[in-house]
N, C-alpha and C positions, 0 to 999 in steps of 0.2 A: 725509497719511501714505500711501504707496502699500506700503511693504514694512514687515514686523515679523519682528525676531530674538527669541526667547524661548529663555532659559536656564531650565530647569526643574531643580528638585533644591535639597536641602538642602547647604550646606557643612559642617555639623555632622555628617555621616554619611558619611565615606569617599567612596567613588568617586561618591556620590549628587551630589556637589558639581561633577561634570564638566560640567554645562549651564551654570551660572553661570560657570565659570572660561575655558570657550569662549566665552560671551556677552563675556565682557571682552576678549578677545583680538581678537574681531570687531569692538567698539567701537573699539578702539585703532587698527585698521587702516582703517576706513572714512574715504574722503576726499570723498565725494559727500553730498549731502542725500537725502531721500527715506527713508531708513531708521532706524527707532526700535527701539532695543535695550532690553529690558526683562528684569527677573529676578522674576517675580511669586511671591508667598508660597504660591499655591495654584493648582493646574491650572485650577479653575473660574474663577480671575481673568481667564483668557482670553476668555471670553463677552464682555466689555466690551473688552479690550485688540484683538482681531483682527478685531471688526467691520467689514466693508467694506475689509478690508485686500486688495490684491492679490494678496501672496504673504507666508505666515507660515511662517517656517524655526524649527524649535522644536529645540532641542538638549538631548537627555535621557540619562542612564545607563540601562541596563537590566540585570537579571540574566539570566544565560545569554547565548546566542550563541555564536557559532564559538569564540572566544577573547578571554580578558581584553584589553581595549584595542583589539578589532576595531571598526571603523565599519561602520555600515550607513545608507545613505540611501534612504528610501522614502517614499511617499505613502501614508497610512492609509487613504484613502478608495479606493485601489485594489486592496486586500486583497493587498497584497505584504508585510504584516505575516508571512505564513506564512513568509518567507524565514528568519526566527528561530521556528521553531515554538516553542521551549522559553523563548524571551525573555518577560519581563514587566516591565512599568513597575515602578518602586519607588514610585509613589503610589497611593493609595485609589482614586482615579478617574484612569485612562489617558488619552492624550492621544486616543487614537480614540473613546473614550466621550464626552468633552467635545465633540468636532467634531461627533459624531452630534447631540449634544444642542444645539448651535449651529445645525446645520442644521434642527432639528425647529422650533426657535424663529424661523426665517428670519434666522439672523444667521451671521456668521463670515467667514473669509477667502474669497477666490474660490479660491485654491490654499493646500493645506498640505503642507509637506515636514516629514519628521523626519531628523534626524541623531542614530543612537543610537551610544553608546558602550557596550559591553559593561565591567561591573564586576565586581568580586568580593569588595570589602571594604565594607559599607555600616552596618557599627557606629556608634553615636554617639560622636565624638570622635575617630575615625580620621581621617588625611589620605587624599589621593587615593594609590591604588597606584602603583608604578612604572608597569606596561603603561598605565595610564589618562593618567598624567601625559606618556607619550612620544606618546599618542594626540590631545593637546590642538591641537598647530599643524597637524596634519593634517585635524583636524576643523572648525577655524577656516578653513583653506583651502577645505574643501568647502563650508561655509556661504558665505563670498565668492564661490565659482562660482556658487552657486546664485542669488545676490544678482546677479551680473553684475558684481563689483567685485573680481574677482581677476586 
């Protein structure tokens, strides 16, 4: 497996379900092999999933950002998380922390890229907000471009 697509988030918490929704769209559009699409229960599951992978593309909802539904494509190890200074992951342990832990353990992907979608409603039981729903296809296209499959 050389490429991994990871849909992070809980579909039971409103806009937090954006990651899994985009991952399903990407899986439906992939035509070539060599790409594994997963929706882990916890970001720490990444430690086993992405070890030795050439490229890991992680899709996640974030709090904050320029506008609800806005996309941001960034590489967490290159410190461009400052693009969304007020943005924060909706998980206890964010992707950057898990990536640093993986590196400290001598594990992880060769390259990791995050496709973030700014959300607004993370209440339990809520569905995706309208702006986030409208961003799903654009996010899937961004992931496919990163994979070289668009």
